[in-house]
ROFI-618585 format. One line per 8 residues: number of its first residue (from 1); their letters; for each residue x, y, z of N, C-alpha, C, CB. Coordinates in Angstrom, 3 decimals. Glycine has a CB too. Example, Ala and Ser with C-alpha at 12.3 -4.5 7.8 and 13.67 -1.06 7.14 Angstrom:
! residues 2
1	as	13.190/-5.690/7.800/12.300/-4.500/7.800/13.200/-3.300/7.800/11.308/-4.473/9.046; 12.850/-2.250/7.080/13.670/-1.060/7.140/12.900/0.030/7.870/14.084/-0.598/5.725 .
***
This chain:
! residues 152
1	mhiadilr	36.753/103.276/128.368/36.930/102.404/127.440/37.773/101.210/128.002/37.506/103.067/126.303; 37.431/100.008/127.547/37.954/99.066/128.358/38.742/98.226/127.488/36.950/98.347/129.111; 40.112/97.522/127.767/40.812/96.741/126.658/40.155/95.643/126.351/42.136/96.342/126.943; 39.182/95.090/126.837/38.464/94.223/126.244/37.548/94.099/124.962/37.947/94.016/127.010; 37.433/95.569/125.439/36.212/95.885/123.671/37.309/96.088/122.645/34.905/97.813/123.568; 38.521/96.173/122.851/39.433/96.220/121.700/40.377/95.354/121.362/40.032/97.168/121.716; 40.613/94.334/122.700/41.322/92.794/122.163/40.550/91.741/122.572/42.839/92.415/122.764; 40.800/91.141/121.217/40.047/89.918/120.950/41.330/88.544/121.411/39.467/89.964/119.033 .
9	pgcvvael	40.451/87.422/121.613/41.104/86.540/122.230/42.079/86.026/121.271/40.270/85.601/122.793; 41.391/85.719/119.835/42.839/85.515/119.143/43.777/86.264/118.532/42.780/84.857/118.336; 43.952/87.637/119.475/44.964/88.453/118.782/45.958/88.557/119.745/44.501/89.830/118.278; 45.757/87.338/120.827/46.771/86.913/121.893/47.619/86.515/121.577/46.564/86.173/122.694; 49.137/86.441/121.361/49.825/85.423/120.898/51.007/85.245/122.439/50.540/85.877/119.172; 51.059/83.987/122.867/51.558/83.391/124.095/52.590/83.503/124.280/51.427/82.307/124.301; 52.726/82.762/122.800/54.508/82.910/122.944/55.152/83.089/121.315/55.327/81.152/123.776; 55.450/84.492/121.565/56.157/85.376/120.750/57.308/84.434/120.726/56.395/86.924/121.282 .
17	sgasvasv	58.246/84.595/119.001/59.189/83.960/118.747/60.198/84.739/118.308/58.902/83.086/118.039; 60.004/85.976/117.707/60.852/86.713/117.299/61.754/87.129/117.956/60.466/87.446/116.893; 62.932/87.726/117.768/64.215/87.961/119.039/64.698/89.388/118.729/65.781/86.734/118.928; 64.228/90.077/117.755/63.968/91.227/117.208/62.800/92.338/117.617/63.823/90.846/116.062; 63.213/93.502/117.241/61.952/94.387/117.210/61.131/93.996/115.934/62.344/96.023/117.171; 61.664/94.067/114.748/60.798/93.861/113.520/60.065/92.561/113.531/61.634/93.916/112.248; 60.789/91.930/114.343/60.206/90.345/114.009/58.729/90.025/115.304/61.931/88.889/114.376; 59.322/90.635/116.212/57.885/90.472/117.288/56.579/91.610/116.604/58.423/91.156/119.344 .
25	laelarpv	57.382/92.428/115.894/56.236/93.136/115.556/55.771/93.073/114.592/56.246/94.123/115.651; 56.032/92.268/113.643/55.242/91.522/112.938/54.336/90.335/113.305/55.932/91.198/112.187; 55.152/89.760/114.326/54.009/88.415/114.811/52.776/89.312/115.978/55.195/86.736/116.019; 52.888/90.617/116.156/51.771/91.469/116.677/50.532/91.137/115.525/52.278/93.258/116.763; 51.256/92.057/114.754/50.571/92.255/113.214/49.621/91.278/112.894/51.609/92.171/112.013; 50.040/90.126/112.526/49.268/89.014/111.987/48.124/88.974/112.774/49.971/87.691/111.980; 47.862/88.861/113.556/46.245/88.268/113.690/45.443/89.365/113.753/45.867/87.343/115.044; 45.897/90.238/113.958/45.145/91.916/113.611/44.734/92.025/111.990/46.503/93.436/113.936 .
33	aamaglda	45.597/91.631/111.415/45.210/91.862/109.998/44.457/90.832/109.716/46.286/91.992/109.013; 44.508/89.531/109.690/43.472/88.734/109.787/42.126/88.614/109.891/43.653/88.359/110.339; 42.287/89.572/110.965/40.643/89.747/111.520/40.330/90.873/111.159/40.278/89.685/113.077; 40.678/91.854/110.322/40.858/92.927/110.280/40.336/93.003/108.377/42.431/93.283/110.951; 41.266/92.049/107.817/40.947/91.801/106.557/42.303/92.838/105.890/39.176/92.220/106.199; 43.377/93.449/106.443/44.200/94.046/105.828/45.489/92.874/106.096/44.297/95.610/106.345; 46.436/93.616/104.972/47.929/93.327/105.243/48.479/93.167/106.159/48.610/93.959/104.947; 49.347/92.372/106.671/50.150/92.375/107.816/51.385/93.008/107.782/50.362/91.196/108.190 .
41	gtlsagll	51.646/93.082/106.436/53.153/93.854/105.798/52.606/95.098/106.341/53.597/93.894/103.805; 51.931/95.864/105.913/51.452/97.156/105.812/51.298/97.653/107.671/49.834/97.094/104.771; 50.481/96.879/108.470/50.655/96.964/110.164/51.801/96.390/110.729/49.540/96.249/110.936; 52.527/95.518/110.042/53.760/95.781/110.581/54.524/97.117/110.635/54.459/95.006/110.015; 54.885/97.232/109.287/55.433/98.583/108.862/55.374/100.126/109.479/54.908/98.698/107.749; 53.587/99.822/109.761/53.423/100.909/110.346/54.132/101.290/112.017/52.018/100.918/110.262; 53.800/100.072/112.698/54.214/99.725/114.002/55.721/100.164/114.048/53.978/98.158/114.307; 56.735/99.714/113.019/58.057/99.682/112.859/58.271/101.388/112.713/58.530/98.649/111.529 .
49	arerlgst	57.606/101.553/111.924/57.615/103.336/111.938/57.734/104.078/112.764/56.704/103.951/111.620; 56.559/104.159/113.747/56.106/104.473/114.924/57.882/104.385/115.858/54.657/103.234/115.389; 58.223/102.722/116.182/59.066/102.760/116.724/60.389/103.022/116.102/58.926/101.917/117.268; 60.857/103.975/115.263/61.836/104.275/114.727/61.939/105.814/115.182/61.777/103.905/113.318; 61.170/106.097/115.539/60.587/107.802/116.481/60.992/107.323/117.741/58.523/108.378/116.573; 61.124/106.583/118.288/61.212/106.416/119.498/60.954/105.016/120.213/60.484/107.296/119.896; 61.668/104.377/120.968/61.250/103.269/121.455/59.629/103.082/122.301/62.383/102.993/122.275; 58.777/102.490/122.067/57.857/102.138/123.300/57.506/101.167/123.992/56.969/102.344/123.177 .
57	gigegvav	58.742/100.996/124.388/59.427/99.916/125.898/59.234/100.849/126.539/61.147/99.223/126.159; 58.178/100.861/127.661/58.143/101.907/128.639/58.644/101.278/129.666/56.867/102.535/128.932; 59.329/100.263/129.751/60.205/99.644/130.972/59.390/98.541/132.251/60.819/101.122/131.831; 60.077/97.896/132.433/59.583/97.059/133.740/58.857/95.612/132.711/58.090/98.215/134.975; 59.810/95.747/131.763/59.672/94.382/130.875/57.973/94.601/129.907/59.629/92.688/132.263; 57.448/95.980/129.632/56.508/96.268/129.247/56.295/96.999/127.666/56.190/96.854/130.249; 55.828/97.211/126.754/56.306/97.620/125.430/54.740/97.949/125.268/57.210/96.421/124.302; 54.301/98.989/124.361/53.201/99.373/124.136/53.377/100.099/122.358/52.784/100.361/125.475 .
65	phckvpgl	53.411/99.413/121.532/53.816/100.021/120.064/52.434/100.078/119.215/55.045/98.953/119.186; 52.731/101.180/118.831/51.043/101.949/118.483/51.231/102.488/116.903/50.583/103.687/119.754; 50.162/102.827/116.148/50.010/103.106/114.737/48.817/103.330/114.435/50.435/102.188/113.923; 48.544/104.284/113.391/47.491/104.235/112.644/47.554/103.947/111.535/46.953/105.071/112.640; 46.052/103.355/111.313/46.236/102.352/110.090/45.131/102.813/109.259/46.123/100.658/110.440; 45.485/103.467/107.991/44.526/103.462/106.991/43.806/102.350/106.190/45.015/104.087/106.237; 41.995/102.580/106.216/41.286/101.273/106.120/41.078/100.749/107.578/42.136/100.199/105.219; 41.568/100.581/108.844/40.807/100.135/109.301/40.093/100.717/110.087/41.121/99.408/109.579 .
73	gsltaamg	38.592/99.941/110.364/37.429/100.294/111.049/37.482/100.920/112.272/36.736/99.306/111.210; 38.163/99.956/113.599/37.813/100.552/114.728/39.343/100.324/115.225/36.464/99.906/115.586; 39.669/101.027/116.739/40.719/100.812/117.494/40.803/99.390/117.830/40.686/101.627/118.601; 41.563/98.547/117.407/41.897/97.153/117.978/43.552/97.187/118.337/41.496/95.863/116.756; 43.620/96.065/119.591/44.763/95.622/120.118/45.167/94.366/119.897/44.750/95.779/121.268; 46.522/93.932/119.694/47.138/92.255/119.756/48.076/92.611/121.233/48.437/91.606/117.948; 48.059/91.282/121.713/48.994/91.076/123.036/49.900/89.892/122.539/48.063/90.630/124.594; 50.937/90.187/123.627/52.080/89.160/122.811/52.705/88.957/124.040/53.222/89.803/121.445 .
81	rsregvdf	53.419/87.709/124.391/54.497/87.021/125.336/55.509/86.845/124.903/54.292/85.895/125.812; 57.114/87.476/125.163/58.284/86.535/124.953/58.805/86.056/126.144/59.378/87.136/124.231; 58.819/84.672/126.029/59.336/84.247/127.442/61.131/84.545/127.663/58.960/82.433/127.591; 61.679/84.792/126.502/62.646/85.422/127.291/63.009/86.737/126.948/63.730/84.709/127.316; 62.159/87.607/126.261/62.465/88.814/126.564/63.032/89.171/125.371/63.235/88.995/127.718; 63.053/90.528/124.527/63.221/91.173/123.785/63.965/92.086/124.072/62.410/91.395/123.399; 65.456/92.757/123.224/66.013/94.046/123.482/65.163/95.428/122.877/67.450/93.961/122.869; 64.099/95.440/123.320/63.209/96.247/122.952/63.782/97.828/122.589/62.225/96.162/124.028 .
89	raldgkpt	64.526/98.272/123.334/65.167/99.576/123.888/64.452/100.601/124.412/65.850/100.189/122.994; 63.769/99.373/125.645/63.248/99.647/126.542/63.482/101.181/127.385/63.492/98.594/127.099; 63.279/102.288/128.267/63.763/103.310/129.109/64.626/102.814/130.272/62.635/104.064/129.613; 64.306/101.458/130.563/64.674/101.148/131.615/65.847/100.384/131.315/63.727/100.602/132.327; 66.082/99.990/129.895/67.276/98.870/129.547/66.908/98.035/129.543/68.319/98.609/130.172; 66.051/96.733/130.396/65.797/95.721/130.643/65.077/94.959/129.652/65.346/95.809/131.632; 65.032/94.001/129.659/64.703/93.259/128.209/63.030/93.231/128.528/65.583/91.378/127.930; 61.970/93.368/127.137/60.811/93.389/127.234/60.246/91.965/126.659/60.385/94.592/126.630 .
97	rlfvalfa	59.478/91.778/127.797/58.291/90.537/127.816/56.963/90.725/127.327/57.983/90.084/129.182; 56.396/91.365/127.889/55.026/91.710/127.251/54.578/93.292/126.721/54.009/91.307/128.349; 53.877/92.749/125.598/53.512/93.655/124.349/52.366/93.565/124.533/53.892/93.346/122.917; 51.485/95.367/124.197/50.415/95.272/123.596/50.431/96.307/122.713/49.387/95.215/124.377; 49.925/95.677/121.612/50.254/96.575/120.216/48.788/97.237/119.977/50.820/95.489/118.657; 48.599/98.433/119.725/47.576/99.067/119.340/47.269/99.843/118.033/47.471/99.718/120.177; 46.545/99.300/117.123/45.978/99.748/115.944/44.721/100.827/116.086/45.559/98.509/115.226; 44.943/102.108/115.523/44.250/103.099/115.513/43.775/103.282/114.159/44.892/104.107/116.040 .
105	peragaeh	42.185/103.348/113.666/42.233/104.072/112.585/42.792/105.138/112.390/41.369/104.253/112.281; 43.176/105.595/111.078/43.892/107.065/110.299/43.158/108.126/111.199/43.443/107.368/108.300; 41.888/108.152/111.522/41.685/109.628/111.761/41.442/109.387/113.391/40.266/110.437/110.779; 41.743/108.523/114.122/41.625/108.721/115.465/42.304/109.306/116.039/41.584/107.946/116.037; 41.797/110.402/117.360/42.216/111.006/118.184/42.346/110.596/119.665/41.666/111.868/117.998; 41.050/110.822/120.403/41.397/110.855/121.938/41.071/109.333/122.094/40.406/112.019/123.027; 40.717/108.715/121.649/40.034/107.334/121.415/41.689/106.795/121.966/39.268/106.846/119.438; 42.577/106.499/120.656/43.735/106.547/120.960/44.716/106.773/122.288/43.865/107.173/120.290 .
113	lqalarvs	44.703/107.799/122.671/45.506/107.945/123.525/44.667/107.523/124.800/46.098/109.271/123.446; 43.106/107.668/124.593/42.802/106.713/125.783/43.139/105.443/125.809/41.582/106.620/126.032; 43.399/104.729/125.236/43.576/103.226/125.235/45.243/103.204/125.400/42.921/102.403/123.687; 46.206/104.099/124.816/47.529/103.954/125.499/47.225/104.354/127.497/48.773/105.317/124.525; 46.629/104.674/127.591/46.821/105.461/129.005/45.858/104.131/129.966/45.913/107.529/128.996; 44.981/103.573/129.404/44.603/102.675/129.801/45.372/101.008/129.742/43.557/102.900/129.289; 46.061/100.806/128.573/46.865/99.770/128.734/48.299/99.852/129.913/47.265/99.554/127.283; 48.623/101.351/129.941/49.712/101.889/130.719/48.827/101.336/132.043/50.143/103.736/130.519 .
121	rllkrpef	48.091/101.700/132.327/47.248/101.872/134.126/47.326/100.396/133.882/45.204/102.805/134.561; 46.856/99.538/133.122/46.444/98.339/133.168/47.853/97.504/133.597/45.726/97.970/131.778; 48.824/97.535/132.996/50.251/96.738/133.213/50.905/97.761/134.228/51.309/96.493/131.633; 50.262/98.589/135.185/51.325/98.905/135.933/51.803/97.957/137.534/50.963/100.380/136.168; 50.566/97.262/137.586/50.725/96.157/138.661/51.766/95.514/138.296/49.615/95.191/138.859; 52.900/95.226/139.666/53.905/94.163/139.272/53.619/92.717/139.144/54.884/94.200/140.142; 52.113/92.425/140.338/51.460/91.566/140.604/50.753/90.592/139.108/50.571/92.284/141.546; 50.426/91.969/138.769/49.564/91.687/137.310/50.631/91.096/136.294/48.834/93.263/136.559 .
129	rkalleap	51.661/91.421/136.175/52.652/91.590/135.269/53.169/90.219/135.016/53.685/92.553/135.735; 53.335/89.818/136.415/54.007/88.708/136.748/52.853/87.274/136.623/54.652/89.028/138.312; 51.714/87.758/136.538/50.357/86.711/136.878/50.289/86.366/135.062/48.447/87.752/137.822; 50.696/87.364/134.337/50.427/87.295/132.957/51.731/86.382/132.008/50.266/88.947/132.490; 52.810/86.651/132.773/54.064/85.747/132.604/53.687/84.226/132.536/55.096/85.968/133.855; 53.292/84.139/133.804/52.850/82.827/134.490/51.815/82.070/133.825/52.347/83.077/135.836; 50.955/82.765/132.981/49.716/82.273/132.627/50.318/81.379/131.658/48.593/83.300/132.133; 49.438/80.356/131.675/49.593/78.779/130.851/49.355/79.028/129.398/48.353/77.503/131.365 .
137	dadgmyrl	48.457/79.774/128.781/48.393/79.953/127.678/47.724/81.427/126.826/47.860/78.858/127.497; 47.532/81.759/125.525/46.655/82.913/125.272/45.362/82.825/125.942/46.418/83.084/123.852; 44.468/82.007/126.076/43.181/82.439/126.374/43.682/82.783/128.462/41.714/80.845/125.797; 44.566/82.084/128.805/44.813/82.264/130.291/45.353/84.090/130.327/46.239/80.917/130.910; 45.696/84.170/129.440/46.040/85.662/129.292/45.403/86.617/129.120/46.648/85.904/128.554; 44.291/86.299/128.492/43.264/86.957/127.683/42.077/87.236/129.318/42.564/85.642/126.051; 42.000/85.655/129.670/40.898/86.247/130.946/41.502/86.902/132.078/40.042/85.054/131.687; 42.599/86.973/132.521/43.770/87.877/133.421/43.304/89.339/132.549/45.914/87.249/133.161 .
145	vvdedgrl	43.144/89.631/131.682/43.162/90.710/130.862/41.748/91.450/131.181/43.383/90.250/129.328; 40.681/90.544/130.947/40.184/91.160/131.024/39.222/91.132/132.653/39.835/91.097/129.834; 39.872/90.121/133.119/39.212/90.013/134.735/39.685/91.818/135.234/40.312/88.339/136.047; 41.440/91.684/135.268/41.854/93.013/135.664/41.594/94.453/135.312/42.834/92.964/135.531; 41.023/94.395/133.933/40.556/95.408/133.323/39.209/95.992/133.797/40.532/95.059/132.083; 38.175/94.841/134.553/37.225/95.107/134.661/37.249/95.528/136.562/36.404/93.978/133.932; 38.235/95.592/136.935/38.599/96.030/138.502/39.199/97.690/138.460/40.008/94.825/139.215; 39.645/98.079/137.161/40.360/99.548/137.309/39.069/100.253/137.183/41.633/100.060/136.062 .
***
């Protein structure tokens, strides 16, 4: 599995404006909802429900919120960047700046877990995270992801 298989350019948000967990999750849900023809509120509620179980902020400025979505046809991702950082209750206590939200079909199993592992591996290198933070726009972020994902 490659991230480029599940992340579309229109689902990259280069300038998240939210300052709270809920507002960031809502921003990440909107482009996926529009692309999939689903209700954005339903998608963001799914992410928020998962977040209540425990933070998906994995540290080093990264969070990977995820949920299963009834009616979603295939695994889909959204990526966002917050230049200011958001208190996402990350494991290391640092502000979160990079987000990759995963939305899986209700009956997804191994594919969902593979995507979580792939995203974690993709964002492991500090140099890559820095490049994403410095990318000029959403297109630049998307190209970086596709290039880095191709190297893994």
